[in-house]
Every structure is written in structure tokens, then in C-alpha cells.
C-alpha positions in Angstrom: 8.1 -7.2 -34.6 8.0 -10.0 -32.0 7.6 -9.0 -28.3 8.7 -10.8 -25.1 5.1 -11.9 -24.8 5.3 -13.7 -28.1 8.6 -15.4 -27.0 6.9 -16.5 -23.8 3.9 -17.9 -25.7 6.0 -19.9 -28.2 8.3 -21.2 -25.4 5.3 -22.1 -23.2 6.5 -20.1 -20.2 5.4 -16.9 -18.4 6.5 -13.5 -19.6 8.6 -13.0 -16.5 10.4 -16.4 -17.0 11.2 -15.5 -20.6 12.6 -12.2 -19.5 14.7 -13.8 -16.8 16.0 -16.4 -19.3 17.2 -13.7 -21.6 18.5 -11.3 -18.9 20.2 -13.8 -16.7 18.8 -12.0 -13.6 17.6 -15.3 -12.1 18.5 -18.9 -12.3 16.5 -20.7 -15.0 16.7 -24.4 -15.9 18.6 -25.4 -18.9 15.5 -26.8 -20.6 13.5 -23.6 -20.2 16.4 -21.5 -21.3 16.8 -23.5 -24.5 13.1 -23.3 -25.2 13.2 -19.5 -24.8 16.3 -19.2 -27.0 14.6 -21.4 -29.7 11.6 -19.1 -29.6 13.8 -16.0 -29.9 15.4 -17.5 -33.1 12.1 -18.6 -34.5 10.5 -15.2 -34.0 13.5 -13.1 -34.8 13.1 -11.3 -31.4 15.6 -8.6 -30.6 16.1 -8.4 -26.8 17.6 -4.9 -27.0 15.8 -2.2 -25.1 16.3 0.4 -27.7 15.2 -1.7 -30.6 12.3 -3.0 -28.6 11.1 0.5 -27.9 11.2 1.5 -31.5 9.5 -1.7 -32.7 6.7 -1.8 -30.1 6.5 1.7 -28.8 7.2 0.2 -25.3 10.0 1.4 -23.1 9.6 -1.4 -20.5 9.6 1.4 -17.9 6.8 2.1 -15.4 6.5 5.5 -13.8 6.0 5.6 -10.0 4.9 8.8 -8.4 5.3 9.0 -4.7 5.9 11.7 -2.2 7.5 11.7 1.3 5.1 14.0 3.0 5.9 15.7 6.3 2.6 14.5 7.9 3.2 10.8 7.1 5.7 8.3 8.4 8.3 7.8 5.7 9.2 4.1 6.4 5.6 3.1 5.8 5.6 4.8 2.3 8.8 2.9 1.4 7.0 -0.4 1.8 4.5 0.5 -0.9 7.3 1.7 -3.2 9.1 -1.6 -2.7 6.0 -3.6 -3.5 5.7 -1.8 -6.8 9.3 -2.0 -7.8 9.7 -5.7 -6.9 6.7 -6.8 -9.0 7.8 -4.6 -11.9 11.2 -6.2 -11.9 9.6 -9.7 -11.8 7.6 -8.7 -14.9 10.7 -7.4 -16.8 10.0 -3.6 -16.2 12.2 -0.9 -14.7 10.9 1.8 -12.5 11.2 5.6 -13.1 10.6 7.1 -9.6 9.5 10.7 -9.0 9.2 12.1 -5.5 8.8 15.7 -6.8 6.6 17.9 -4.7 4.7 19.1 -7.7 3.2 15.8 -8.7 1.1 17.3 -11.6 4.3 18.6 -13.2 6.1 15.4 -12.8 3.3 13.3 -14.2 2.8 15.6 -17.2 6.5 15.5 -17.9 6.6 11.7 -17.7 3.5 11.1 -19.9 4.2 13.8 -22.5 7.8 12.6 -23.1 6.6 9.0 -23.7 9.5 7.8 -21.4 7.1 5.3 -19.7 4.6 2.7 -20.6 2.3 3.3 -17.6 2.0 5.0 -14.3 1.4 3.9 -10.7 0.3 6.7 -8.3 0.8 6.5 -4.5 -0.2 9.1 -1.9 -3.6 9.3 -3.6 -5.9 12.1 -2.3 -9.7 12.1 -2.4 -9.7 14.7 -5.1 -6.3 14.1 -6.5 -5.2 16.9 -8.9 -3.0 14.4 -10.8 -6.0 12.3 -12.0 -7.2 14.5 -14.8 -3.7 14.5 -16.3 -3.5 10.7 -16.0 -6.9 10.2 -17.6 -5.9 12.3 -20.5 -2.5 10.6 -20.9 -1.9 7.9 -23.6 -0.5 5.6 -21.0 -2.7 3.6 -18.6 -2.6 4.2 -14.9 -3.1 2.4 -11.6 -3.6 3.7 -8.1 -2.8 2.4 -4.7 -5.3 4.4 -2.7 -9.0 5.3 -3.2 -10.0 8.7 -4.8 -13.5 10.0 -4.9 -13.7 9.5 -8.6 -12.2 6.2 -10.0 -13.0 6.7 -13.6 -10.4 5.8 -16.2 -7.9 4.2 -13.8 -7.5 0.9 -11.9 -7.7 1.3 -8.1 -6.3 -0.9 -5.3 -6.6 -0.3 -1.6 -7.0 -1.9 1.8 -10.7 -2.0 2.9 -10.1 0.6 5.6 -13.8 0.6 6.6 -13.7 -3.1 7.4 -10.4 -2.6 9.1 -12.0 -0.1 11.5 -14.9 -2.4 12.2 -12.6 -5.4 12.7 -10.5 -3.5 15.3 -13.5 -2.5 17.4 -15.2 -5.9 17.0 -12.1 -7.8 18.2 -11.8 -5.8 21.4 -15.6 -5.8 21.9 -15.6 -9.6 21.9 -12.9 -9.6 24.6 -15.1 -7.4 26.8 -13.7 -3.9 26.3 -16.1 -1.0 26.7 -13.8 2.1 26.4 -11.3 2.5 23.6 -8.9 5.1 22.2 -8.2 5.4 18.4 -5.1 7.4 17.4 -5.2 8.3 13.7 -2.7 10.1 11.4 -2.2 13.8 11.8 -5.2 16.0 11.0 -3.3 17.5 8.1 -3.6 14.2 6.3 -7.4 14.6 6.5 -7.3 18.2 5.4 -5.3 17.3 2.2 -7.7 14.5 1.3 -6.2 11.4 2.9 -9.5 9.5 2.8 -8.0 6.3 4.4 -7.9 8.2 7.8 -11.6 9.0 8.0 -12.7 5.8 6.3 -11.2 3.8 9.1 -12.1 6.3 11.8 -15.8 6.7 10.8 -16.3 3.0 10.5 -14.7 2.4 13.9 -16.9 5.1 15.5 -20.1 3.6 14.0 -19.1 0.1 15.1 -18.4 1.4 18.6 -21.8 3.2 18.7 -23.7 0.1 17.7 -21.9 -2.0 20.3 -22.3 0.6 23.1 -18.5 1.2 23.3 -17.1 4.6 24.2 -14.5 5.5 21.5 -12.2 8.5 21.9 -10.9 9.4 18.5 -7.8 11.6 18.3 -5.2 12.6 15.8 -1.5 12.1 16.5 1.8 13.5 15.1 3.9 11.5 12.6 7.2 12.5 14.2 9.1 12.0 17.4 9.1 13.3 20.1 5.7 14.9 19.4 3.9 11.5 18.9 5.3 10.3 22.3 3.8 13.4 24.0 0.5 12.9 22.1 0.2 9.3 23.3 1.0 10.3 26.9 -1.6 13.1 26.7 -4.4 10.8 25.4 -3.7 8.1 28.0 -3.7 10.7 30.7 -7.0 12.2 29.4 -8.8 8.8 29.3 -7.5 6.6 32.2 -10.6 4.4 32.0 -9.7 3.2 28.4 -8.7 -0.4 28.3 -7.9 -0.7 24.5 -5.8 1.3 22.1 -6.3 1.3 18.3 -3.5 2.8 16.1 -4.0 4.0 12.6 -0.7 5.8 12.8 2.6 4.0 12.1 4.7 6.6 14.0 2.4 6.0 17.1 3.0 2.3 16.8 6.7 2.7 16.7 6.7 5.0 19.7 4.3 3.1 21.9 6.8 0.5 23.4 8.8 3.4 24.9 5.7 5.2 26.1 4.2 2.1 27.8 7.6 1.2 29.4 7.9 4.7 30.8 4.4 4.5 32.2 5.0 1.1 33.7 2.3 -0.5 31.6 2.3 -3.7 29.6 0.1 -5.1 26.8 -2.3 -6.9 27.2 -2.2 -6.9 31.0 -2.9 -3.2 31.4 -3.9 -2.1 27.9 -4.9 -4.1 24.8 -3.3 -2.8 21.6 -4.2 -3.3 17.9 -2.4 -1.4 15.2 -2.7 -1.1 11.4 0.6 -1.7 9.7 2.4 -4.5 7.7 4.1 -7.5 9.1 7.4 -6.2 7.7 6.9 -2.9 9.5 6.3 -4.8 12.8 9.5 -6.8 12.3 11.5 -3.7 11.4 10.5 -1.8 14.5 10.2 -5.0 16.7 6.6 -4.3 17.5 4.9 -6.8 19.7 1.4 -5.6 19.0 -1.4 -7.4 17.1 -2.3 -5.5 14.0 -4.4 -5.3 10.8 -2.1 -6.2 7.9 -1.9 -3.2 5.7 -0.5 -5.3 2.8 1.6 -2.6 1.0 3.6 -5.2 -1.0 0.4 -7.0 -2.1 -1.3 -3.8 -3.1 1.7 -2.6 -5.0 1.9 -5.9 -6.8 -1.7 -5.9 -7.7 -1.5 -2.4 -9.2 1.6 -3.3 -11.3 0.1 -6.6 -12.6 -3.1 -4.9 -13.7 -1.1 -2.0 -15.2 1.0 -4.5 -17.2 -2.1 -6.2 -18.4 -3.2 -3.0 -20.0 0.2 -2.1 -21.3 0.6 -5.4 -23.2 -3.0 -5.5 -24.4 -4.3 -8.4 -22.2 -6.9 -6.0 -20.9 -8.6 -4.6 -23.9 -9.7 -1.0 -24.3 -13.3 -1.9 -23.6 -12.5 -3.8 -20.4 -13.9 -1.9 -17.4 -11.4 -0.4 -14.9 -11.4 -2.2 -11.6 -11.7 -1.0 -8.0 -10.4 -3.8 -5.7 -10.0 -3.9 -2.0 -7.8 -6.2 0.1 -9.8 -7.6 3.0 -8.2 -6.8 6.4 -6.6 -9.6 8.3 -5.8 -9.5 12.0 -2.3 -10.7 12.9 -2.4 -11.9 16.5 0.9 -11.1 18.4 -0.6 -11.5 21.8 -1.2 -7.9 22.7 -5.0 -8.2 23.3 -6.9 -9.8 26.1 -9.7 -9.2 28.5 -9.8 -5.9 30.3 -8.0 -5.7 33.6 -10.2 -6.8 36.5 -12.6 -4.1 37.6 -12.3 -2.1 34.4 -14.5 -4.1 32.1 
């Protein structure tokens, strides 16, 4: 039985274009639409979801497991989910989302019932208890987040170690010698959120090598606690001239904190965060940042997953571990230390 991939090949278009031509979800030129329709007639393709599932054992549905955890900032997680769902839609797939607290039960239910063609996992812990279930499942899996053991899955993540080094190096070049790093809550580390200590450890080592004093602290993921945390750490280290943020809630709260203290960036304090450009626009953040690329990471995971679903990646093709290199987005919040504090 012909598949949408066969239609795309005969019509000389991409899989997503063929899907859009048949679904009408996007504007497609008349010439392309006619080529796709001709390929459908030639191949006897049935663009019916139920018939397609029976013929190909594909549901055209991708499972997405994500959780809104109390110790993380929910708006940041939504951006990863949007990146996954947008790319899936472009490739002709629907998303079955589970935010169930018991992730192992949700994953087992999805994979055992064969209601999905593949799985994307978010909120990946260093020793994630969902991974043995995913490795044993008949469907392929892709992760946004780096576990300790990457066997049997494709993994995509930001290079958090390089992000930590980039943050420190940027302020070092400007002449800063005392910095503060505010990370996610310590609970995130305790449950295996490796991205926290990956960035923190790399920043600490970069600071040590460059002779910089770095005060590393954990901050809350909620208001008003994070506001109090920021005030406390600024009070504790009045000599610090730079602030690094690996905590989205802290970044969102910082404009209010600095205003209340009568401080401005970069005149009084240079600031570098780690979040996406979309996040910065949403919260009107004026601070330079390391782009966290949630949409890009979600898209990479889905595209690789679909390659495995449709057989473009053969069973013997090794699984991949790919990192997005960090990029500094300059919004003018960093400069030389205030006179007399360099």
C-alpha cells in the first residue's frame, strides 16, 4: 500500500508539501497540487487516517511526554512543547501530549497500545526511569535533554557546558572579576536535572582558570521567592559586577528587583541570561542572553524521529547525540565594570 512518502517521491516534492496539498492546511501552488493528485491516482494512495494506519501500521501520531514540574518555570517548558508540535504538524503528524505525573505509566500505556508511531521525551533526568521502557518499546524515541546513558535513543540538547564558559568568558573580556551565577532550584539537581550542574560546573572552572570569583547559588522558580533570592544574593555580594542567570524565573523577576534597588544594566551590573529570544520578547527582557533554542531542539528531535518512523534511518544506523552550540544574543546589558570596581 502506498504511503505519503511514495506520493511525495512520485510528485517530486517533500513529504510535508504532499501532506499539505492533500489536507489543504496550507496554500499550495496549483501545479504542485496537480502533481500530488496525479501521484495519488497513479499509486492508488488512500489519504484516510484509518485506512493508512491499517495499511502501514502508522498512526501519524507522535507521543510527547512533558511535565510541568513545581521546581521549573512553566512558560519555559511550553516553548519546547511548541517546537515539537510545530515541526510535527509540518511533517503531517499529530501530537498526543501527556503531562501525567507518573511518566513511566504514561509512556507504557502509549507504547503498549500502539496509538503512536514514536515518542519525544522532555524533562529528561540524568537517570531517567522512562528510558528502559522506551528502549524496550517497538516505537523509536527521541529526547530533548541529555541523560547519563544515551543508548537506543536519539538525543538533542543545548551545549550547556559551552554556555557556561561563554557567559564567563564574555564578562571576563569586559574586565569583570567578581560574578554571581543564579541557577535553577536545588531540587532540580536532586532529581537529576543535569543541565543545571553542566552549566554551573563549566562556569566555575572557567572562572577559576581566569582568576574570577564566582558565587554560585540556587534560586526559586516562583514569585515572590525568587525576588527575595535575588535581593539576598546581591546584598551578600556587593562587590559583584556581573550576574549570570540559568533560571528563567530569575530573569523574569530581575527588572523589578533592579528597579527597586535603583540599579541599571549595564551601568551598575552587567547581566547575561540563558533563555530563548521568544522568552525575552514575552517578558520584555532587556538582557543579553545565551539562546536556549527550544524550538530548534524540538524540531531536530521530531525530524530525526520521523526519519526512523518512515525508515529513512535504517535499523543499523547509530543513534545520535547532537548539541546546539550556544550563541550570545547582545541586547546591550553588558559592559565594563563600574569605575573603581574592576
